[in-house]
N, C-alpha and C positions, 0 to 999 in steps of 0.2 A: 797510703790510705789505709789506716789500721783501725780496727774496732776492738774494744776490750772492756773488761770489768774484772771484778774479783769474785770467785766462787769458792766457797769452802764447804766440803762435804764432811760433816762431823760424824766420824765413825764409819768403818767399812761395812757395818751390818746393814747400811742402806742398800748395799748391792748384794752382799753375800753374808748369810748368818754364820758362816764358818770363820771365826775370828782369826784362825791360823793363816787365812789368806790376806790379812791386812797388808797394805802396801805403804808407799811413801807419797809425798807430795810431788805432783807432776805439773809442769807448766805448759799451757797451751796459748799460743798467740794467734788471734784471729785477724785476718786482713781481708778487706774488701778489694777485689781486683776489678776496677771499673774500666773495662776495655770497650770503648765505644767510638763510633764515627760521628758523634753529634756535631762537633765543631766543623769537621770537614764537610759533612752533608749540608749544614747551614751555609757555609761559605761558598760552596760550589753550586748549590741549587737556588739560593736567594741572593742574586747579585746586583739587582738594580737598586736605585735610591729608595724606591717605594718598598722593595723587598726587605730592606734593612729593618723597618719597623715590625714586619712580620717575624723576622728572625729574633728580634728582641722579645716579642710577645711569647714566642715558642720557648725561648730559654727560661722565661719566668714560669710558664705553664708546666714545663717539664723539670722544673727545679727539684721537685721531690722524687723524681724518677731516675734521672741520670745524675746520681750523687754518690759520693764515697762515704756517706753518713748512715750509720745504722741506728734506728730508733729502738728496735727490739730484736732480740736473738732467741731462737728456740733451739736447744741443744739436747740431743738424744744419743745414748750410748747403748749399743746392742751386743748381745751374745753372738758369737760367730758360728755357733754350732746349733744343731737341731732346728727349731722354728725361728731362729734369729730374734728372740724376744727382747724387748727393751728392758735394760737393767737400771738405767738412770735417765731422768728427764728433768730439765731445768729451763725455766723461762726468765728472761731478764730484760728490763728496760735499760738500755745502754745510754742513749743520747750522748754519745761520745764517738771519737774516731781514733783513739789510741789508748791501749792498756794491755793487761794480760790476765789470763785466768789461771788460778792455781787450784788443782783438783787433787783430792785424796782418793786414790783408787786401789782396790785389791789387784794383785798380780793376776793377769789373764789377758787374752786377746779380745779386742773390741772392734766393732765398726761404728764409727762416729759420724752422725749426720747433723748438719747445722743449717738453719734457715734464718734469714734476716728480713725484717720489714713486712711481716704479714699482718701485724696487729692493726695497723691503720689502713689496711687494704680490704674493705668489706666484700670485694668481688672474688677473693681467693681465700681458701682455707687449707689447712694441713689435715689430711685424711688418712685413715688406715695406718697410722704410724706406731701402733703397738708392736709391729714387726718391721724389721729393717727393709726387706725387699718388697713390702707392700706400701711403704710410706710414699705419699703423693702430695703435690700441690694441685688443688683442683679449683677451677673456676666454678663459682657457685651456680646453682640452677638459674637460668634466665628469669628475671623478674619484671622486665619491662614489656608491657603490651603496647601495640602501636597500630593505629587504624590502617596504615598503608600496607601492612603485611597480613596475610591470611593465617600465619602460624601464631596464634595467640600465645604470649608468654615466651616467645622464642628469641627475644632480644636481650642482650646483656649490656651492662654499663662498662665503661673503660676502667682499667686498673688505675689505682691512685698512687702507687709507690713502685719504685724499682725493687724487684725481688732478687735475693741472692741466696745461693745454696752452696754447700760443700759436703764432701764425703772423704773420710780418712780412716784407713785401717790402722789400729793402734795395738802394739804389743807392749803391755806394761810389765816391766821386768822388776824383780825383787831386789831391793837394795842398791839400785842404780839411779842416779839423777838423770831424768829424761826431759827433753824439750820437744814439743810437737808444734809444727806450723800448719795452720788451717787456712787455706785460701778459698774465699767465697767468690763465686762468679755470678754475674747477672743472668737471669733466665727469661726475662720478658723484653719487650721492644716497643717501638712506636711507629705509627703510620700517619702521615700528614698529607692533606689535600688542600692546595691553595687554588681558589677559583677567582679568575679575573671576570668580574661581573659588569664591567663598564659597557653600557649600551644594552644590557640584557633586559632590563625593565621587569624582572621577576618579582613576585610578592613574597615568596618563601623558598627556603632551601633546607633540605635534610640530607644527611650523609651517613651511610653505614659502611662497615667493612665486614668481610667474611673470608673464610679459608684458613683461619688460624687454629692452633692447638687449643684444647680446653683443659689440659693438665700436664703435669710433669712428674715422672718417676724419679724421686730424689736419689735413691741409691744407684740406679742405673744411668742417670742423666739422659733420659730419653723422654720424648714428648708423646702426649696422648691426643689422638684426633677422633672426632665423632663425625658421622654422616647422618643427615646433612649437617654441614658446619653451621654453628650458631652465628647469628648476626650480632655485631657490636655497634651501638649507637655512638657516633662521633660527637665530641664536645666542640662547641664553637669557641675558637681562640681569638680571632679578630672578626669584627662585625661589618667590615666593608666600607668604612668611612672614606677610605682612599680607593675604593673600587675592588679591593681584595677581601675575599671571605676565606678564612682559614679554619679547617676542621682537623681534629686530632683524636686518635685512639691510642691507648696503651694496652698491649695484649701479649699473649704468648706468641712465639714465632710461627711462621708458615711451614709447610712441608718443604723438603729439599727436592730439587729436580731429580727425575729418574737418572740412573747411572748411564743408561743407554738412550741416546736421543736420535731421532730421525733427522738426517741432514737433507735438506731440500735445496737444490740449486735453482736460482731464479735471477732474472734480470731486473726484478723490482728492487727498489732501494731498501726495502725492509719487508718482513713478514710479521704482522702483528699477531699476538696470540689469540686464540679463540677461548671460549669459556672452558672447553674440555682441556686445553693445554695450560691454562693459567694456574698459578699456585695460590693466588689470593686476589680479591677484588674489592673495588669500591662500588657502592650502589648510591646513585645521586638522584634525588627527586627535586624537581624544580617546578614550582607552581607559578603559572603565568597570570597576568591581571584578569583574564577572562575565566579563571578558575580551573582551567585544564592543567594536567600534570604531565610533565615529560620525565621519563625515567632513563638514566644512562648507566650502563654496566661497564665498568672499566676493568680490564683484565691485565694482570701483571704476572709475568712468567719468570721474574728473578726473585729468589727467596729473600724473605725478611728474617734475619737471624737474631739471636739473643744479643742484647746490647746495642742493636742498630737502630738508627732513625732513617726512614725513607720519606722524602718529600716528592710529591707529584704535583705538577702545575698544570692547570687546564683553563680553557676559556669557555664561558657560557655563551651559546649562540642565541640568536633571536627567537628560535623556536623552543628554547629551554634545554636543548641538547648540550652536553658537556664534551668538549674535544680536548684531549691531552696535548700539550705542546711537544712531548716526546712521541715521535711517530712510530716508535717500536712498541708502544703500548696500545693494545687493542681496545675498542669500545663498540658497544651496540646501543643504539638510541631508539627509544619507543616514544613517539609523540601521542598525545591524547591517551595516555596510559590509564587503563581501567583498574582502579585499586580494588583490592579484595574486600572481604567482609569487614564490617566495622565492629570494634569492641572497645570497651572502656579501658584506658591504660591503668595498670597497677604500678604505683610508684613506691 
């Protein structure tokens, strides 16, 4: 699964005005490493005949996310001394999966950062990348308002592409043919909720997720978390013609569990996580025919990591509550939920 193109830097003065530092041509091969549980998760979580159509719809919806194809590549080469300033920056439309880059670079040490598939993802931007150790992928400020939440403008839309990054220290030596391999790895993931609505008789469903990172430090390969965690509005993937409603978000990963966990002995078959213990959540609003709204908060205490897909299945009850089929997943249900202040959505 390789991504490539050809880049020619005409004249080493683009990087260093001292022409005595002129170097040679050096080859860099870029490869997207798509390490994912997509197929396994779909095959193990969606097993019934009815589920098969949901799995097919999810494969189509996530086709631009879990892919080994790079549409665009952003390449930066940084000084390794002082303020780690960027010395060279190139952007390329690749639309390919195999090739190589040939660069003409002066002799010196560089830190190279590469990012793929940002151009068609309006929810994420590259920020503070003039210096190596401040370069970040950031989720843009939330732009969706929603009448059911009191925090106006606190809701983000789902990512639209799979994001890949790489970092590589490079020592360019004078008069020596060199070859550099750059492996890019996926930094976002996807959460799916499948609702069995048979017999529920609800008039409307809305699903959000929360608890995920809002950014990524490219050089350090670490995630950025904000408090309170922003909400992400899930897209509807299937519309329930067969009784199943499917919602999906694409986002940065969740937090990892603490290294030290409290072990509790119990005779109960499971201990479902509470809101304080969970790493991320679904929030489901179900509107009943009489106009009342039931809110269900679903708590998940297993991490959702980069490159992963997580499918959660649940059944909608007569009162609009949502009950996960996996009993290790916690849920709190509020019937006749009183929504917060109204405001006009900004789209």
